N, C-alpha and C positions, 0 to 999 in steps of 0.2 A: 054587176056594174063595175067598170074599170075606170079608174081616174088616171088621167094623163097629165103630166106636168111638162111644160115646155120652158126651157131656159129663157130668160129675158134680158140677161146682161152678159157681156163678154169683154175681154180686154187683152191687149198685148203691149209689151214695152220692149223697145229695141234701141240700139245706139243710133244716132242721127247720121246714117250712112246710106248712100244710094244703093249699096249692095243689099241692104235689108228691105228694099221696096218689094222684092219678090215674096218675102215672108209676110209682108202686110197684105199683098194681094191674095195670098193663100188664106190668111186670116179672114178676109172679106168673103172669100168663097165658102169657107166653113160656116160662117155665120149665116150667109144667104141660104146655104143648103138646109140649115136647121129650121129656118122659117119658110122653106119651100118657095123661095123667090124665083120668078121666071127668068129664063136665060138672058133676055134683053136687059132686064133691070140689074142682074148680076154684073153684066158687062158695064153698064152705066156706073154702078157703084165702084167697081174696080178702078175704072178710069178716074172718077172724081176723087176717090180716097187717095189713089196714087198721086194725083196732081197736088192735093193738099199736103201729102207727106213729102213730096219732092220739094215743094216750096219751103216746108219746115226745115228740111235738111239743108237747103241752100242758104237759108237765113239764120240758122241756129248759131253759126259762127264757131262751132266746135263739134267734131264728130263724136265725142264722148258724152255729150249732153243727151239725156234720154228723150225719146220720141214715144209718146203714148197714143195708142189708138184704142178707143173703147166703142162698144156698140150697145144700144139699148132698144128693146122692143116694147112699145107702149101704145096701146089703143090703135093698133093697125098702122103704126108709124115706126119705121126702123131708122134710127139715127146713129151715124158714126161720128165720133168726136176725135179730132186730131189735136193733140196738145203738145206744144214744144216749149222749151225754156230759152229760146233765142230772142232776138230783138223784134219787137212788134213793129210791123209796117202796116199802116191802114191800107185796106184794099183800094187799088186804083184800076179802074176799068175805063180807059179812054182810047180813042183811036191811035194816039201816039204810042201806046203800049204794044201795038200789033206789028212789030217788026218780025224778026225771026223768033222772038220770044214773047211772053206776055199773054198767051192764049189760055193759060191754065184757069184763071179766075172766071172768064166768060164761059169756058167749057164746063166747069163745075156748076155754075148757075143754070146753064142750059140743061144739063143732064139730071139734076136733082129737083125735087119738089120744093125744097127749102135749103138755103145756105146762109149761115150766119158767121160772122167774124167777131172775135172779142179779144181785148187785151187782158192778160192775167195780171192782177195787182202785184204778184211777186216777181213778175217778169215772164215774158213769153206770149204765146198766141194760142187761142183755141178756135178751131174751125169746126162747125157742126154741119153735117150733110145729111139731109133726111129724104126718105122716099115713103110714099104712102103705099101700103101693100095692096090696097084694093083699087088702085088707080087703073083705069081702062086705057090701054095704049091708044094714041091718037089715030093710028092707021087701021085699027080694027073697027068695023062697022057692020 
């Protein structure tokens, strides 16, 4: 009998710079590969986590502030958490937000099974993005 152990937690910490978004997308791909996530869900996660990180970079106010992305696998749910030390802005999803910008939050909500936003007491924002690993795609029947 052979016992197998699968990691259940991952993390990366980078400076709050748009140039580091590619590193974060690579991190998402690595985690997704370890949990054998299907290609469509990997794409959804990369887009949603990138959007959350881009928002964090934009609102952090300083490129040297750290941006942390962690992932946790628990009970067939994979959750990525984006944490920054910038100014908290409550999420706003209204029609007025949909000019040339403002599509990131609705996109995250559409692509993920669950999205939550929280203010960090010490300052900053935490965005959690979850996918259910056993979810059946809507188009397969």
